[in-house]
C-alpha atoms as a printed R data frame, in Angstrom:
    type eleno elety resid chain resno      x       y      z
1   ATOM     1    CA   GLN     A     1  0.000   0.000  0.000
2   ATOM     2    CA   TYR     A     2  1.236   3.470 -0.858
3   ATOM     3    CA   ILE     A     3  0.595   6.543  1.279
4   ATOM     4    CA   SER     A     4  2.030  10.028  0.854
5   ATOM     5    CA   GLU     A     5  1.178  11.893  4.041
6   ATOM     6    CA   VAL     A     6  4.824  12.782  4.694
7   ATOM     7    CA   ALA     A     7  7.245  14.522  2.355
8   ATOM     8    CA   VAL     A     8 10.339  12.367  2.893
9   ATOM     9    CA   ASN     A     9 13.741  14.044  2.658
10  ATOM    10    CA   TRP     A    10 17.012  12.127  2.671
11  ATOM    11    CA   GLY     A    11 18.766  12.203  6.037
12  ATOM    12    CA   SER     A    12 15.873  13.817  7.883
13  ATOM    13    CA   TRP     A    13 13.418  12.862 10.587
14  ATOM    14    CA   SER     A    14 10.752  12.562  7.891
15  ATOM    15    CA   ILE     A    15 12.158   9.074  7.120
16  ATOM    16    CA   GLY     A    16 11.505   7.993 10.705
17  ATOM    17    CA   GLU     A    17  8.106   9.656 10.780
18  ATOM    18    CA   ALA     A    18  7.011   7.907  7.571
19  ATOM    19    CA   THR     A    19  8.289   4.574  8.931
20  ATOM    20    CA   VAL     A    20  6.369   4.958 12.202
21  ATOM    21    CA   ARG     A    21  3.182   5.899 10.325
22  ATOM    22    CA   LEU     A    22  3.523   2.905  8.011
23  ATOM    23    CA   MET     A    23  4.124   0.583 10.978
24  ATOM    24    CA   LYS     A    24  0.998   1.892 12.723
25  ATOM    25    CA   LEU     A    25 -1.013   1.441  9.536
26  ATOM    26    CA   ALA     A    26  0.273  -2.095  9.057
27  ATOM    27    CA   LEU     A    27 -0.323  -3.075 12.685
28  ATOM    28    CA   SER     A    28 -3.925  -1.842 12.513
29  ATOM    29    CA   ASP     A    29 -4.598  -4.882 10.286
30  ATOM    30    CA   PRO     A    30 -5.202  -7.920 12.546
31  ATOM    31    CA   ASP     A    31 -3.901 -10.260  9.801
32  ATOM    32    CA   ILE     A    32 -0.403  -8.749 10.057
33  ATOM    33    CA   SER     A    33  1.689 -10.345 12.793
34  ATOM    34    CA   TYR     A    34  5.156  -8.947 12.064
35  ATOM    35    CA   LEU     A    35  6.963  -6.335  9.983
36  ATOM    36    CA   HIS     A    36 10.259  -6.155  8.149
37  ATOM    37    CA   VAL     A    37 11.734  -2.669  7.907
38  ATOM    38    CA   ILE     A    38 14.332  -2.475  5.157
39  ATOM    39    CA   SER     A    39 15.932   0.341  3.213
40  ATOM    40    CA   GLY     A    40 16.908   0.500 -0.434
41  ATOM    41    CA   GLN     A    41 20.382  -0.785  0.361
42  ATOM    42    CA   ASP     A    42 18.835  -3.832  2.055
43  ATOM    43    CA   TRP     A    43 16.926  -5.043 -0.976
44  ATOM    44    CA   ILE     A    44 15.608  -8.581 -0.608
45  ATOM    45    CA   THR     A    45 17.698 -11.101 -2.542
46  ATOM    46    CA   GLN     A    46 15.790 -14.097 -1.286
47  ATOM    47    CA   ASN     A    47 12.538 -15.490 -2.648
48  ATOM    48    CA   VAL     A    48  9.653 -13.895 -0.708
49  ATOM    49    CA   ASP     A    49  8.125 -17.312  0.102
50  ATOM    50    CA   ASP     A    50 11.472 -18.499  1.545
51  ATOM    51    CA   LEU     A    51 11.737 -15.307  3.570
52  ATOM    52    CA   TYR     A    52  8.215 -15.802  4.867
53  ATOM    53    CA   GLN     A    53  8.999 -19.378  5.931
54  ATOM    54    CA   ARG     A    54 12.190 -18.286  7.701
55  ATOM    55    CA   PHE     A    55 10.301 -15.866  9.938
56  ATOM    56    CA   GLU     A    56  7.018 -17.796 10.257
57  ATOM    57    CA   ASN     A    57  7.923 -19.248 13.673
58  ATOM    58    CA   ASP     A    58 10.659 -16.786 14.615
59  ATOM    59    CA   THR     A    59  9.640 -14.643 17.593
60  ATOM    60    CA   LYS     A    60 12.941 -12.777 17.956
61  ATOM    61    CA   ILE     A    61 12.843  -8.981 17.663
62  ATOM    62    CA   TYR     A    62 15.790  -7.816 15.585
63  ATOM    63    CA   MET     A    63 15.240  -4.057 15.916
64  ATOM    64    CA   THR     A    64 16.921  -2.207 18.761
65  ATOM    65    CA   TYR     A    65 16.998   1.421 19.785
66  ATOM    66    CA   GLU     A    66 18.921   3.841 21.942
67  ATOM    67    CA   LYS     A    67 17.964   7.293 23.183
68  ATOM    68    CA   ALA     A    68 19.645   9.864 20.939
69  ATOM    69    CA   SER     A    69 20.476  11.982 23.984
70  ATOM    70    CA   GLU     A    70 22.716   9.163 25.272
71  ATOM    71    CA   VAL     A    71 24.632   8.368 22.061
72  ATOM    72    CA   LYS     A    72 27.745  10.095 20.690
73  ATOM    73    CA   LYS     A    73 29.126  10.032 17.153
74  ATOM    74    CA   SER     A    74 32.627  11.338 16.483
75  ATOM    75    CA   GLY     A    75 32.667  12.650 20.063
76  ATOM    76    CA   GLU     A    76 29.504  14.740 19.644
77  ATOM    77    CA   PRO     A    77 26.006  14.018 20.917
78  ATOM    78    CA   ILE     A    78 24.243  12.325 18.006
79  ATOM    79    CA   ILE     A    79 21.230  14.554 18.557
80  ATOM    80    CA   TRP     A    80 23.394  17.439 17.253
81  ATOM    81    CA   TRP     A    81 23.802  15.562 13.964
82  ATOM    82    CA   GLN     A    82 20.043  15.484 13.549
83  ATOM    83    CA   LYS     A    83 19.569  19.046 14.758
84  ATOM    84    CA   TYR     A    84 22.387  20.775 12.864
85  ATOM    85    CA   TYR     A    85 23.732  18.512 10.114
86  ATOM    86    CA   PHE     A    86 20.705  16.551  8.930
87  ATOM    87    CA   ASN     A    87 17.956  19.114  9.355
88  ATOM    88    CA   TYR     A    88 16.689  18.558  5.831
89  ATOM    89    CA   ASP     A    89 13.095  18.921  7.007
90  ATOM    90    CA   GLN     A    90 13.733  22.617  7.657
91  ATOM    91    CA   ILE     A    91 16.201  23.558  4.912
92  ATOM    92    CA   ASN     A    92 15.697  22.446  1.321
93  ATOM    93    CA   ARG     A    93 19.030  21.121  0.014
94  ATOM    94    CA   ARG     A    94 18.000  21.807 -3.580
95  ATOM    95    CA   THR     A    95 17.928  25.579 -3.202
96  ATOM    96    CA   PHE     A    96 21.068  27.711 -3.552
97  ATOM    97    CA   PHE     A    97 21.019  28.468  0.176
98  ATOM    98    CA   GLY     A    98 20.434  24.787  1.006
99  ATOM    99    CA   LYS     A    99 23.424  23.691 -1.086
100 ATOM   100    CA   PHE     A   100 25.614  26.335  0.518
101 ATOM   101    CA   TYR     A   101 24.371  25.575  4.041
102 ATOM   102    CA   HIS     A   102 24.891  21.832  3.803
103 ATOM   103    CA   ARG     A   103 28.382  22.109  2.323
């Protein structure tokens, strides 16, 4: 199913927001018992029926999370990366200013 409630920008929170909305939509269907969240770089190379069989009786949760306020990247709080470096929801990278700002 395709929905377009969120304008998704590379490297921005909009990716997470769209993912959460899609998960909520999927989980509202009682026939859906689990989800696979993959990105374009994680394209499925296995037959879908084989993939289904692999996870049919697998109850393990493979997704983990950490609070952004407690994680550092290159010595900086990772929340700064979202706030200052990957704020593509606020500044359009395709404008002259956006290209200058993000360089």
